[in-house]
Backbone and ligand atoms as CSV (ligand in chain L), in Angstrom:
chain,resi,resn,atom,element,x,y,z
A,1,MET,N,N,-227.254,31.935,100.252
A,1,MET,CA,C,-225.907,31.591,100.054
A,1,MET,C,C,-225.749,30.126,99.889
A,2,ALA,N,N,-225.034,29.608,98.787
A,2,ALA,CA,C,-224.983,28.242,98.619
A,2,ALA,C,C,-224.013,27.615,99.706
A,3,LEU,N,N,-224.370,26.414,100.133
A,3,LEU,CA,C,-223.600,25.756,101.152
A,3,LEU,C,C,-223.245,24.400,100.517
A,4,LEU,N,N,-221.945,24.108,100.900
A,4,LEU,CA,C,-221.301,22.644,100.498
A,4,LEU,C,C,-220.842,21.992,101.672
A,5,SER,N,N,-220.764,20.755,101.669
A,5,SER,CA,C,-220.086,20.043,102.719
A,5,SER,C,C,-219.101,19.099,102.029
A,6,LEU,N,N,-218.045,18.929,102.709
A,6,LEU,CA,C,-217.041,17.881,102.129
A,6,LEU,C,C,-216.722,16.872,103.129
A,7,THR,N,N,-216.874,15.605,102.619
A,7,THR,CA,C,-216.601,14.478,103.394
A,7,THR,C,C,-215.270,13.974,103.129
A,8,GLU,N,N,-214.549,13.706,104.340
A,8,GLU,CA,C,-213.116,13.229,104.036
A,8,GLU,C,C,-212.951,12.121,105.112
A,9,GLY,N,N,-212.739,10.954,104.594
A,9,GLY,CA,C,-212.522,9.753,105.349
A,9,GLY,C,C,-213.846,9.423,106.134
A,10,CYS,N,N,-213.729,9.323,107.472
A,10,CYS,CA,C,-214.965,9.033,108.226
A,10,CYS,C,C,-215.492,10.324,108.914
A,11,GLY,N,N,-214.674,11.493,108.709
A,11,GLY,CA,C,-215.241,12.586,109.289
A,11,GLY,C,C,-215.535,13.680,108.307
A,12,VAL,N,N,-216.229,14.712,108.694
A,12,VAL,CA,C,-216.556,15.780,107.896
A,12,VAL,C,C,-215.650,17.039,108.287
A,13,ILE,N,N,-215.068,17.529,107.375
A,13,ILE,CA,C,-214.086,18.696,107.494
A,13,ILE,C,C,-214.842,19.832,107.347
A,14,ILE,N,N,-214.740,20.665,108.235
A,14,ILE,CA,C,-215.480,21.946,108.216
A,14,ILE,C,C,-214.612,23.130,108.436
A,15,LEU,N,N,-214.445,23.915,107.488
A,15,LEU,CA,C,-213.555,25.042,107.588
A,15,LEU,C,C,-214.030,26.205,106.898
A,16,MET,N,N,-213.898,27.371,107.373
A,16,MET,CA,C,-214.363,28.546,106.645
A,16,MET,C,C,-213.027,29.510,106.580
A,17,VAL,N,N,-212.924,30.207,105.518
A,17,VAL,CA,C,-211.751,30.920,105.361
A,17,VAL,C,C,-212.168,32.437,105.330
A,18,PHE,N,N,-211.241,33.168,105.859
A,18,PHE,CA,C,-211.335,34.593,105.617
A,18,PHE,C,C,-209.904,35.090,105.585
A,19,THR,N,N,-209.627,36.158,104.908
A,19,THR,CA,C,-208.228,36.748,104.739
A,19,THR,C,C,-208.016,37.771,105.776
A,20,LEU,N,N,-206.777,37.535,106.552
A,20,LEU,CA,C,-206.557,38.483,107.465
A,20,LEU,C,C,-205.734,39.617,106.947
A,21,GLN,N,N,-204.852,39.346,106.063
A,21,GLN,CA,C,-204.116,40.408,105.372
A,21,GLN,C,C,-203.904,39.921,104.001
A,22,SER,N,N,-203.518,40.799,103.049
A,22,SER,CA,C,-203.392,40.465,101.717
A,22,SER,C,C,-201.925,40.065,101.305
A,23,HIS,N,N,-201.414,39.146,102.090
A,23,HIS,CA,C,-200.082,38.690,101.798
A,23,HIS,C,C,-200.123,37.299,101.096
A,24,GLY,N,N,-201.132,36.917,100.275
A,24,GLY,CA,C,-201.218,35.753,99.628
A,24,GLY,C,C,-201.723,34.601,100.689
A,25,PHE,N,N,-201.736,33.496,100.224
A,25,PHE,CA,C,-202.414,32.358,101.025
A,25,PHE,C,C,-201.619,32.125,102.405
A,26,HIS,N,N,-200.472,32.498,102.482
A,26,HIS,CA,C,-199.689,32.164,103.622
A,26,HIS,C,C,-200.296,32.979,104.840
A,27,ARG,N,N,-201.111,34.041,104.469
A,27,ARG,CA,C,-201.593,34.853,105.585
A,27,ARG,C,C,-203.161,34.614,105.757
A,28,ARG,N,N,-203.663,33.548,105.120
A,28,ARG,CA,C,-205.127,33.262,105.110
A,28,ARG,C,C,-205.402,32.676,106.517
A,29,VAL,N,N,-206.496,33.006,107.212
A,29,VAL,CA,C,-206.872,32.340,108.439
A,29,VAL,C,C,-208.027,31.504,108.229
A,30,TRP,N,N,-207.938,30.295,108.741
A,30,TRP,CA,C,-209.090,29.379,108.658
A,30,TRP,C,C,-209.737,29.055,110.072
A,31,CYS,N,N,-210.996,29.088,109.915
A,31,CYS,CA,C,-211.805,28.899,111.139
A,31,CYS,C,C,-212.734,27.697,111.103
A,32,HIS,N,N,-212.984,26.986,112.044
A,32,HIS,CA,C,-214.070,25.984,112.073
A,32,HIS,C,C,-215.410,26.757,111.878
A,33,ASN,N,N,-216.340,26.395,111.050
A,33,ASN,CA,C,-217.489,26.896,110.983
A,33,ASN,C,C,-218.567,26.117,111.847
A,34,PRO,N,N,-219.146,26.690,112.809
A,34,PRO,CA,C,-219.965,25.976,113.697
A,34,PRO,C,C,-221.169,25.391,112.973
A,35,HIS,N,N,-221.494,25.796,111.867
A,35,HIS,CA,C,-222.699,25.247,111.233
A,35,HIS,C,C,-222.332,24.047,110.419
A,36,GLY,N,N,-221.028,23.663,110.356
A,36,GLY,CA,C,-220.749,22.469,109.705
A,36,GLY,C,C,-220.736,22.565,108.076
A,37,PHE,N,N,-220.611,23.638,107.555
A,37,PHE,CA,C,-220.626,23.675,106.057
A,37,PHE,C,C,-219.494,24.650,105.691
A,38,TYR,N,N,-219.057,24.415,104.404
A,38,TYR,CA,C,-218.405,25.343,103.636
A,38,TYR,C,C,-219.314,26.344,103.022
A,39,THR,N,N,-218.920,27.536,102.855
A,39,THR,CA,C,-219.585,28.409,102.056
A,39,THR,C,C,-218.995,28.127,100.616
A,40,SER,N,N,-219.804,28.324,99.546
A,40,SER,CA,C,-219.257,28.056,98.187
A,40,SER,C,C,-217.972,28.875,97.868
A,41,LYS,N,N,-217.936,30.148,98.416
A,41,LYS,CA,C,-216.719,30.911,98.211
A,41,LYS,C,C,-215.560,30.379,98.902
A,42,SER,N,N,-215.733,29.810,100.152
A,42,SER,CA,C,-214.547,29.363,100.807
A,42,SER,C,C,-214.056,28.044,100.278
A,43,TRP,N,N,-214.991,27.233,99.613
A,43,TRP,CA,C,-214.568,26.049,98.927
A,43,TRP,C,C,-213.806,26.292,97.671
A,44,LEU,N,N,-214.085,27.350,97.006
A,44,LEU,CA,C,-213.333,27.768,95.778
A,44,LEU,C,C,-211.890,28.203,96.278
A,45,SER,N,N,-211.865,28.927,97.440
A,45,SER,CA,C,-210.502,29.352,97.948
A,45,SER,C,C,-209.788,28.090,98.285
A,46,LEU,N,N,-210.401,27.059,98.858
A,46,LEU,CA,C,-209.718,25.811,99.225
A,46,LEU,C,C,-209.161,25.125,97.975
A,47,LYS,N,N,-210.030,24.978,96.904
A,47,LYS,CA,C,-209.603,24.362,95.691
A,47,LYS,C,C,-208.414,25.147,95.121
A,48,LYS,N,N,-208.508,26.499,95.131
A,48,LYS,CA,C,-207.547,27.288,94.523
A,48,LYS,C,C,-206.138,27.119,95.139
A,49,VAL,N,N,-206.066,27.189,96.471
A,49,VAL,CA,C,-204.701,27.094,97.133
A,49,VAL,C,C,-204.284,25.550,97.206
A,50,GLY,N,N,-205.268,24.662,97.212
A,50,GLY,CA,C,-204.932,23.227,97.492
A,50,GLY,C,C,-204.316,22.663,96.133
A,51,PHE,N,N,-204.629,23.149,95.033
A,51,PHE,CA,C,-203.958,22.556,93.881
A,51,PHE,C,C,-203.088,23.555,93.053
A,52,GLY,N,N,-202.700,24.509,93.857
A,52,GLY,CA,C,-201.706,25.427,93.309
A,52,GLY,C,C,-200.298,25.000,93.645
A,53,PRO,N,N,-199.500,25.930,94.239
A,53,PRO,CA,C,-198.085,25.630,94.616
A,53,PRO,C,C,-198.034,24.452,95.630
A,54,HIS,N,N,-197.015,23.858,95.661
A,54,HIS,CA,C,-196.655,22.720,96.699
A,54,HIS,C,C,-197.673,21.568,96.388
A,55,ARG,N,N,-198.013,21.361,95.148
A,55,ARG,CA,C,-199.022,20.311,94.866
A,55,ARG,C,C,-198.528,18.975,95.379
A,56,ALA,N,N,-197.157,18.647,95.373
A,56,ALA,CA,C,-196.721,17.368,95.854
A,56,ALA,C,C,-197.036,17.085,97.345
A,57,TYR,N,N,-196.936,18.256,98.076
A,57,TYR,CA,C,-197.255,18.103,99.388
A,57,TYR,C,C,-198.628,17.733,99.761
A,58,TRP,N,N,-199.569,18.456,99.013
A,58,TRP,CA,C,-201.064,18.117,99.215
A,58,TRP,C,C,-201.344,16.606,98.712
A,59,ARG,N,N,-200.789,16.374,97.654
A,59,ARG,CA,C,-200.965,14.880,97.274
A,59,ARG,C,C,-200.469,13.857,98.309
A,60,THR,N,N,-199.368,14.189,98.852
A,60,THR,CA,C,-198.753,13.211,99.815
A,60,THR,C,C,-199.719,13.161,101.049
A,61,ILE,N,N,-200.048,14.289,101.618
A,61,ILE,CA,C,-200.774,14.214,102.917
A,61,ILE,C,C,-202.196,13.648,102.759
A,62,TRP,N,N,-202.815,13.687,101.392
A,62,TRP,CA,C,-204.111,13.055,101.463
A,62,TRP,C,C,-203.968,11.574,101.316
A,63,LYS,N,N,-202.718,11.091,100.868
A,63,LYS,CA,C,-202.502,9.733,100.734
A,63,LYS,C,C,-202.134,8.919,102.024
A,64,LEU,N,N,-201.635,9.770,102.948
A,64,LEU,CA,C,-201.141,9.146,104.217
A,64,LEU,C,C,-202.133,8.513,105.067
A,65,LYS,N,N,-201.823,7.497,105.857
A,65,LYS,CA,C,-202.851,6.955,106.813
A,65,LYS,C,C,-202.722,7.704,108.047
A,66,MET,N,N,-203.557,8.554,108.189
A,66,MET,CA,C,-203.512,9.444,109.432
A,66,MET,C,C,-204.951,9.627,109.932
A,67,LEU,N,N,-204.991,9.929,111.128
A,67,LEU,CA,C,-206.410,10.320,111.755
A,67,LEU,C,C,-206.899,11.499,111.047
A,68,PRO,N,N,-208.245,11.621,110.677
A,68,PRO,CA,C,-208.677,12.857,109.971
A,68,PRO,C,C,-208.253,14.095,110.548
A,69,LYS,N,N,-208.236,14.126,112.035
A,69,LYS,CA,C,-207.903,15.453,112.693
A,69,LYS,C,C,-206.451,15.784,112.340
A,70,ILE,N,N,-205.642,14.823,112.289
A,70,ILE,CA,C,-204.184,15.052,111.973
A,70,ILE,C,C,-204.026,15.531,110.553
A,71,ARG,N,N,-204.716,14.838,109.726
A,71,ARG,CA,C,-204.669,15.268,108.247
A,71,ARG,C,C,-205.223,16.763,108.165
A,72,VAL,N,N,-206.130,17.102,108.843
A,72,VAL,CA,C,-206.602,18.543,108.727
A,72,VAL,C,C,-205.570,19.397,109.269
A,73,PHE,N,N,-204.973,18.966,110.344
A,73,PHE,CA,C,-203.894,19.702,110.998
A,73,PHE,C,C,-202.786,19.931,109.986
A,74,SER,N,N,-202.410,18.862,109.277
A,74,SER,CA,C,-201.257,19.000,108.266
A,74,SER,C,C,-201.490,19.875,107.191
A,75,TRP,N,N,-202.787,19.903,106.839
A,75,TRP,CA,C,-203.333,20.808,105.722
A,75,TRP,C,C,-203.142,22.310,106.288
A,76,ARG,N,N,-203.582,22.526,107.471
A,76,ARG,CA,C,-203.460,23.849,107.983
A,76,ARG,C,C,-202.074,24.297,108.313
A,77,VAL,N,N,-201.215,23.466,108.784
A,77,VAL,CA,C,-199.756,23.708,108.810
A,77,VAL,C,C,-199.258,24.210,107.513
A,78,GLY,N,N,-199.606,23.334,106.498
A,78,GLY,CA,C,-199.057,23.700,105.065
A,78,GLY,C,C,-199.582,25.058,104.618
A,79,HIS,N,N,-200.632,25.452,105.037
A,79,HIS,CA,C,-201.151,26.838,104.653
A,79,HIS,C,C,-200.803,27.968,105.706
A,80,ASN,N,N,-200.114,27.561,106.699
A,80,ASN,CA,C,-199.684,28.618,107.733
A,80,ASN,C,C,-200.892,29.191,108.329
A,81,ILE,N,N,-201.854,28.466,108.635
A,81,ILE,CA,C,-203.126,29.032,109.161
A,81,ILE,C,C,-203.543,28.399,110.492
A,82,LEU,N,N,-202.596,28.285,111.306
A,82,LEU,CA,C,-202.865,27.983,112.723
A,82,LEU,C,C,-202.638,29.273,113.517
A,83,PRO,N,N,-203.422,29.424,114.508
A,83,PRO,CA,C,-203.520,30.820,115.269
A,83,PRO,C,C,-202.254,30.942,116.233
A,84,THR,N,N,-201.153,31.414,115.560
A,84,THR,CA,C,-199.929,31.621,116.412
A,84,THR,C,C,-200.081,33.042,117.140
A,85,TYR,N,N,-199.267,33.304,118.013
A,85,TYR,CA,C,-199.388,34.737,118.704
A,85,TYR,C,C,-199.035,35.762,117.737
A,86,ASP,N,N,-198.150,35.396,116.704
A,86,ASP,CA,C,-197.846,36.478,115.644
A,86,ASP,C,C,-199.096,36.891,114.960
A,87,ASP,N,N,-199.930,35.814,114.534
A,87,ASP,CA,C,-201.189,36.115,113.863
A,87,ASP,C,C,-202.045,36.890,114.731
A,88,ILE,N,N,-202.244,36.407,115.940
A,88,ILE,CA,C,-203.360,37.001,116.811
A,88,ILE,C,C,-203.007,38.424,117.092
A,89,SER,N,N,-201.619,38.696,117.213
A,89,SER,CA,C,-201.223,40.142,117.584
A,89,SER,C,C,-201.558,41.074,116.388
A,90,ARG,N,N,-201.733,40.588,115.196
A,90,ARG,CA,C,-202.181,41.463,114.077
A,90,ARG,C,C,-203.608,41.836,114.145
A,91,ILE,N,N,-204.508,41.126,114.879
A,91,ILE,CA,C,-205.785,41.405,114.906
A,91,ILE,C,C,-206.355,41.833,116.188
A,92,ARG,N,N,-205.477,41.725,117.316
A,92,ARG,CA,C,-205.863,42.104,118.580
A,92,ARG,C,C,-204.777,43.113,119.135
A,93,GLN,N,N,-205.257,44.253,119.553
A,93,GLN,CA,C,-204.332,45.257,120.179
A,93,GLN,C,C,-203.687,44.755,121.452
A,94,ASN,N,N,-202.568,45.280,121.714
A,94,ASN,CA,C,-201.789,45.072,123.060
A,94,ASN,C,C,-201.708,43.504,123.165
A,95,PHE,N,N,-201.544,42.748,122.178
A,95,PHE,CA,C,-201.352,41.402,122.337
A,95,PHE,C,C,-199.909,40.975,121.938
A,96,SER,N,N,-199.130,40.403,122.853
A,96,SER,CA,C,-197.694,40.122,122.607
A,96,SER,C,C,-197.620,39.100,121.506
A,97,LYS,N,N,-196.672,39.310,120.549
A,97,LYS,CA,C,-196.476,38.358,119.475
A,97,LYS,C,C,-195.379,37.269,119.925
A,98,ASN,N,N,-194.939,37.465,121.048
A,98,ASN,CA,C,-193.759,36.658,121.434
A,98,ASN,C,C,-194.225,35.193,121.889
A,99,SER,N,N,-193.352,34.262,121.507
A,99,SER,CA,C,-193.674,32.855,121.884
A,99,SER,C,C,-194.081,32.705,123.370
A,100,PRO,N,N,-195.184,32.041,123.598
A,100,PRO,CA,C,-195.549,31.868,124.992
A,100,PRO,C,C,-194.733,30.985,125.647
A,101,ARG,N,N,-193.871,30.154,125.026
A,101,ARG,CA,C,-192.938,29.309,125.648
A,101,ARG,C,C,-191.609,29.862,125.953
A,102,CYS,N,N,-190.851,30.193,124.877
A,102,CYS,CA,C,-189.543,30.813,125.278
A,102,CYS,C,C,-189.513,32.340,125.498
A,103,LYS,N,N,-190.514,33.007,125.036
A,103,LYS,CA,C,-190.672,34.401,125.211
A,103,LYS,C,C,-189.673,35.254,124.463
A,104,ASN,N,N,-188.849,34.685,123.768
A,104,ASN,CA,C,-187.683,35.303,123.138
A,104,ASN,C,C,-187.953,35.854,121.676
A,105,ARG,N,N,-188.720,35.178,120.983
A,105,ARG,CA,C,-188.915,35.335,119.532
A,105,ARG,C,C,-190.489,35.478,119.195
A,106,GLU,N,N,-190.694,36.123,118.093
A,106,GLU,CA,C,-192.092,36.220,117.569
A,106,GLU,C,C,-192.518,34.811,117.311
A,107,GLU,N,N,-193.747,34.552,117.797
A,107,GLU,CA,C,-194.245,33.118,117.489
A,107,GLU,C,C,-194.915,33.027,116.210
A,108,THR,N,N,-194.073,32.838,115.208
A,108,THR,CA,C,-194.552,32.414,113.888
A,108,THR,C,C,-194.859,30.905,113.907
A,109,LEU,N,N,-195.470,30.373,112.969
A,109,LEU,CA,C,-195.685,28.992,112.949
A,109,LEU,C,C,-194.428,28.079,112.829
A,110,ILE,N,N,-193.406,28.534,111.983
A,110,ILE,CA,C,-192.211,27.751,111.837
A,110,ILE,C,C,-191.397,27.811,113.328
A,111,HIS,N,N,-191.654,28.862,114.076
A,111,HIS,CA,C,-191.054,29.026,115.455
A,111,HIS,C,C,-191.827,27.953,116.438
A,112,ALA,N,N,-193.173,28.018,116.379
A,112,ALA,CA,C,-193.888,27.209,117.196
A,112,ALA,C,C,-193.653,25.786,116.966
A,113,LEU,N,N,-193.354,25.313,115.825
A,113,LEU,CA,C,-193.410,23.940,115.510
A,113,LEU,C,C,-191.930,23.367,115.266
A,114,LYS,N,N,-190.925,24.360,114.969
A,114,LYS,CA,C,-189.560,23.835,114.806
A,114,LYS,C,C,-188.510,24.556,115.570
A,115,ASP,N,N,-188.629,25.963,115.623
A,115,ASP,CA,C,-187.349,26.737,116.063
A,115,ASP,C,C,-187.439,26.971,117.533
A,116,CYS,N,N,-188.611,26.907,118.082
A,116,CYS,CA,C,-188.751,27.178,119.661
A,116,CYS,C,C,-187.983,26.075,120.347
A,117,PRO,N,N,-187.174,26.416,121.338
A,117,PRO,CA,C,-186.370,25.305,122.022
A,117,PRO,C,C,-187.227,24.166,122.477
A,118,SER,N,N,-188.460,24.415,122.856
A,118,SER,CA,C,-189.440,23.263,123.341
A,118,SER,C,C,-189.742,22.419,122.082
A,119,ALA,N,N,-189.963,23.088,120.968
A,119,ALA,CA,C,-190.322,22.205,119.702
A,119,ALA,C,C,-189.010,21.494,119.316
A,120,LEU,N,N,-187.837,22.095,119.336
A,120,LEU,CA,C,-186.655,21.419,119.044
A,120,LEU,C,C,-186.398,20.183,119.845
A,121,ALA,N,N,-186.649,20.324,121.130
A,121,ALA,CA,C,-186.373,19.249,122.022
A,121,ALA,C,C,-187.442,18.048,121.704
A,122,ILE,N,N,-188.591,18.340,121.308
A,122,ILE,CA,C,-189.577,17.325,120.904
A,122,ILE,C,C,-189.072,16.556,119.610
A,123,LEU,N,N,-188.755,17.422,118.602
A,123,LEU,CA,C,-188.313,16.730,117.361
A,123,LEU,C,C,-187.011,16.091,117.554
A,124,THR,N,N,-186.167,16.566,118.521
A,124,THR,CA,C,-184.907,15.670,118.645
A,124,THR,C,C,-185.154,14.312,119.308
A,125,PHE,N,N,-186.087,14.353,120.358
A,125,PHE,CA,C,-186.540,13.060,120.850
A,125,PHE,C,C,-187.218,12.163,119.910
A,126,GLY,N,N,-187.918,12.889,118.893
A,126,GLY,CA,C,-188.577,12.015,117.754
A,126,GLY,C,C,-187.617,11.484,116.861
A,127,GLY,N,N,-186.321,11.858,116.919
A,127,GLY,CA,C,-185.265,11.274,115.968
A,127,GLY,C,C,-185.257,11.847,114.658
A,128,LEU,N,N,-185.820,13.079,114.443
A,128,LEU,CA,C,-185.729,13.780,113.194
A,128,LEU,C,C,-184.253,14.125,112.905
A,129,ASP,N,N,-183.981,13.895,111.573
A,129,ASP,CA,C,-182.489,14.124,111.070
A,129,ASP,C,C,-182.178,15.540,111.376
A,130,ASN,N,N,-180.904,15.714,111.923
A,130,ASN,CA,C,-180.422,16.960,112.479
A,130,ASN,C,C,-180.366,18.023,111.346
A,131,ARG,N,N,-180.047,17.644,110.102
A,131,ARG,CA,C,-180.227,18.530,108.949
A,131,ARG,C,C,-181.515,19.172,108.701
A,132,LEU,N,N,-182.569,18.378,109.031
A,132,LEU,CA,C,-183.916,18.778,108.880
A,132,LEU,C,C,-184.305,19.623,110.023
A,133,ILE,N,N,-183.766,19.431,111.135
A,133,ILE,CA,C,-184.091,20.289,112.274
A,133,ILE,C,C,-183.313,21.641,112.224
A,134,GLU,N,N,-182.040,21.642,111.851
A,134,GLU,CA,C,-181.194,22.807,111.869
A,134,GLU,C,C,-181.399,23.771,110.651
A,135,GLY,N,N,-182.017,23.307,109.768
A,135,GLY,CA,C,-182.117,24.213,108.487
A,135,GLY,C,C,-182.995,25.502,108.879
A,136,SER,N,N,-182.702,26.564,108.205
A,136,SER,CA,C,-183.447,27.783,108.483
A,136,SER,C,C,-184.573,27.983,107.393
A,137,TYR,N,N,-185.675,28.189,107.793
A,137,TYR,CA,C,-186.885,28.313,106.910
A,137,TYR,C,C,-187.745,29.515,107.409
A,138,GLU,N,N,-188.237,30.257,106.319
A,138,GLU,CA,C,-189.207,31.228,106.775
A,138,GLU,C,C,-190.688,30.688,106.837
A,139,TRP,N,N,-191.025,29.764,105.972
A,139,TRP,CA,C,-192.352,29.156,105.988
A,139,TRP,C,C,-192.376,27.649,106.273
A,140,CYS,N,N,-193.394,27.342,106.993
A,140,CYS,CA,C,-193.491,25.831,107.379
A,140,CYS,C,C,-193.478,24.998,106.091
A,141,ILE,N,N,-194.238,25.419,105.132
A,141,ILE,CA,C,-194.380,24.632,103.916
A,141,ILE,C,C,-193.043,24.184,103.377
A,142,ASP,N,N,-192.172,25.104,103.269
A,142,ASP,CA,C,-190.745,24.759,102.636
A,142,ASP,C,C,-190.041,23.804,103.571
A,143,TRP,N,N,-190.186,23.882,104.847
A,143,TRP,CA,C,-189.545,22.964,105.705
A,143,TRP,C,C,-190.225,21.542,105.609
A,144,LEU,N,N,-191.488,21.633,105.634
A,144,LEU,CA,C,-192.265,20.343,105.349
A,144,LEU,C,C,-191.877,19.595,104.043
A,145,GLU,N,N,-191.826,20.336,103.035
A,145,GLU,CA,C,-191.466,19.690,101.781
A,145,GLU,C,C,-190.114,18.936,101.886
A,146,ASP,N,N,-189.106,19.648,102.503
A,146,ASP,CA,C,-187.768,19.011,102.709
A,146,ASP,C,C,-187.930,17.740,103.574
A,147,VAL,N,N,-188.727,17.893,104.576
A,147,VAL,CA,C,-188.910,16.651,105.417
A,147,VAL,C,C,-189.580,15.580,104.665
A,148,LEU,N,N,-190.614,15.877,103.960
A,148,LEU,CA,C,-191.288,14.742,103.157
A,148,LEU,C,C,-190.296,14.185,102.163
A,149,ARG,N,N,-189.425,14.894,101.588
A,149,ARG,CA,C,-188.517,14.350,100.580
A,149,ARG,C,C,-187.568,13.262,101.428
A,150,ALA,N,N,-187.323,13.510,102.638
A,150,ALA,CA,C,-186.332,12.701,103.313
A,150,ALA,C,C,-186.882,11.427,103.985
A,151,LEU,N,N,-188.212,11.500,104.264
A,151,LEU,CA,C,-188.826,10.407,104.938
A,151,LEU,C,C,-189.619,9.592,104.158
A,152,ASP,N,N,-189.793,8.249,104.463
A,152,ASP,CA,C,-190.709,7.301,103.710
A,152,ASP,C,C,-192.119,7.596,104.283
A,153,VAL,N,N,-193.090,6.873,103.770
A,153,VAL,CA,C,-194.473,7.191,103.984
A,153,VAL,C,C,-194.817,7.087,105.498
A,154,LYS,N,N,-194.391,5.882,106.096
A,154,LYS,CA,C,-194.794,5.551,107.405
A,154,LYS,C,C,-194.122,6.725,108.384
A,155,ALA,N,N,-192.835,6.918,108.093
A,155,ALA,CA,C,-192.115,7.871,108.883
A,155,ALA,C,C,-192.722,9.363,108.903
A,156,THR,N,N,-193.317,9.712,107.578
A,156,THR,CA,C,-193.997,10.961,107.389
A,156,THR,C,C,-195.335,10.997,108.140
A,157,ALA,N,N,-196.011,10.042,108.161
A,157,ALA,CA,C,-197.252,9.899,109.113
A,157,ALA,C,C,-196.839,10.066,110.542
A,158,ASP,N,N,-195.845,9.436,111.090
A,158,ASP,CA,C,-195.371,9.653,112.334
A,158,ASP,C,C,-195.005,10.938,112.573
A,159,PHE,N,N,-194.144,11.552,111.601
A,159,PHE,CA,C,-193.801,12.940,111.766
A,159,PHE,C,C,-195.027,13.944,112.046
A,160,PHE,N,N,-196.114,13.780,111.205
A,160,PHE,CA,C,-197.148,14.643,111.409
A,160,PHE,C,C,-197.807,14.374,112.753
A,161,THR,N,N,-197.894,13.141,113.146
A,161,THR,CA,C,-198.458,12.982,114.551
A,161,THR,C,C,-197.591,13.587,115.642
A,162,LEU,N,N,-196.349,13.536,115.401
A,162,LEU,CA,C,-195.383,14.238,116.332
A,162,LEU,C,C,-195.630,15.866,116.286
A,163,LEU,N,N,-195.765,16.420,115.062
A,163,LEU,CA,C,-196.046,17.752,114.962
A,163,LEU,C,C,-197.350,18.129,115.766
A,164,TRP,N,N,-198.302,17.246,115.440
A,164,TRP,CA,C,-199.635,17.393,116.083
A,164,TRP,C,C,-199.546,17.509,117.699
A,165,ASN,N,N,-198.731,16.677,118.249
A,165,ASN,CA,C,-198.524,16.674,119.670
A,165,ASN,C,C,-197.757,17.877,120.170
A,166,CYS,N,N,-196.873,18.305,119.164
A,166,CYS,CA,C,-196.018,19.565,119.516
A,166,CYS,C,C,-196.968,20.857,119.556
A,167,TRP,N,N,-197.891,20.717,118.699
A,167,TRP,CA,C,-198.863,21.893,118.678
A,167,TRP,C,C,-199.755,21.906,119.930
A,168,ASN,N,N,-200.166,20.704,120.178
A,168,ASN,CA,C,-200.938,20.628,121.506
A,168,ASN,C,C,-200.211,20.971,122.737
A,169,ASN,N,N,-198.840,20.537,122.681
A,169,ASN,CA,C,-197.998,20.906,123.808
A,169,ASN,C,C,-197.949,22.453,123.889
A,170,ARG,N,N,-197.726,23.105,122.667
A,170,ARG,CA,C,-197.816,24.575,122.662
A,170,ARG,C,C,-199.089,25.195,123.140
A,171,ASN,N,N,-200.193,24.554,122.819
A,171,ASN,CA,C,-201.511,25.068,123.314
A,171,ASN,C,C,-201.612,24.901,124.862
A,172,ASN,N,N,-201.127,23.792,125.328
A,172,ASN,CA,C,-201.245,23.551,126.764
A,172,ASN,C,C,-200.443,24.738,127.422
A,173,TRP,N,N,-199.311,25.070,126.811
A,173,TRP,CA,C,-198.443,26.030,127.506
A,173,TRP,C,C,-199.147,27.503,127.342
A,174,ALA,N,N,-199.668,27.713,126.153
A,174,ALA,CA,C,-200.340,28.966,125.900
A,174,ALA,C,C,-201.613,29.244,126.750
A,175,PHE,N,N,-202.292,28.184,126.945
A,175,PHE,CA,C,-203.594,28.350,127.688
A,175,PHE,C,C,-203.560,27.934,129.089
A,176,ASN,N,N,-202.648,27.048,129.557
A,176,ASN,CA,C,-202.567,26.679,130.950
A,176,ASN,C,C,-201.154,27.077,131.517
A,177,GLY,N,N,-200.312,27.487,130.715
A,177,GLY,CA,C,-198.990,27.796,131.318
A,177,GLY,C,C,-198.196,26.557,131.700
A,178,LYS,N,N,-198.562,25.448,131.193
A,178,LYS,CA,C,-197.941,24.187,131.414
A,178,LYS,C,C,-197.062,23.683,130.268
A,179,ASP,N,N,-195.993,23.086,130.594
A,179,ASP,CA,C,-195.288,22.390,129.412
A,179,ASP,C,C,-195.045,20.915,129.802
A,180,ASP,N,N,-195.168,20.098,128.798
A,180,ASP,CA,C,-194.691,18.693,128.964
A,180,ASP,C,C,-193.267,18.575,128.701
A,181,GLU,N,N,-192.627,17.515,129.356
A,181,GLU,CA,C,-191.329,17.282,129.107
A,181,GLU,C,C,-191.374,16.615,127.588
A,182,ALA,N,N,-190.341,16.968,126.889
A,182,ALA,CA,C,-190.294,16.534,125.394
A,182,ALA,C,C,-190.451,14.994,125.304
A,183,ARG,N,N,-189.984,14.347,126.216
A,183,ARG,CA,C,-190.041,12.880,126.137
A,183,ARG,C,C,-191.443,12.399,126.387
A,184,VAL,N,N,-192.232,13.020,127.154
A,184,VAL,CA,C,-193.645,12.731,127.282
A,184,VAL,C,C,-194.457,12.893,126.078
A,185,VAL,N,N,-194.192,14.037,125.445
A,185,VAL,CA,C,-194.749,14.499,124.084
A,185,VAL,C,C,-194.382,13.369,123.105
A,186,TRP,N,N,-193.205,12.989,123.002
A,186,TRP,CA,C,-192.831,12.126,122.001
A,186,TRP,C,C,-193.428,10.625,122.263
A,187,GLU,N,N,-193.613,10.231,123.620
A,187,GLU,CA,C,-194.201,9.019,123.821
A,187,GLU,C,C,-195.712,8.973,123.616
A,188,ARG,N,N,-196.358,9.999,123.578
A,188,ARG,CA,C,-197.726,10.223,123.088
A,188,ARG,C,C,-197.896,9.976,121.663
A,189,ALA,N,N,-196.914,10.392,120.883
A,189,ALA,CA,C,-197.124,10.535,119.416
A,189,ALA,C,C,-197.260,9.051,118.765
L,1,ZN,ZN,ZN,-190.382,29.987,121.431
């Protein structure tokens, strides 16, 4: 099997893709490949989705000055390929799809990063425009595109750092059952 690596900034981004369900790229699941390589097939998938719809989004995130890990995160958010409980419940039996924080709603990505009360609190502390917080979106990418249209370059980079902290806060909650105060998360951003 042919192997390719992709160097991005000072880090090497390693991702491998497989399809969880056939709902288009929104349902693709990406995993770190422990061997540090793309397969040629996954690289073709990356090219295909990266230069298709939402092109302006991809062009913007590659230009922003962000840590490589946050850039990769913003790429994965745009493709809806972070492991939410809703995703995990599709491949694991008897796994609750409900949000580990509020436990009220299915934990889709837009819920985890925007609609969950904990996420809303973090975004509010971060000073994101109310209109961008309150809008209703099914997919993260649509929300992100609206946010990018409203923010300048510096504010956009700060926004992705905030989202990165929001996702880590969610992971802390999911794995350790702990939640940070929204203010603490914001101060770390
Ligand atoms: Zn929630």
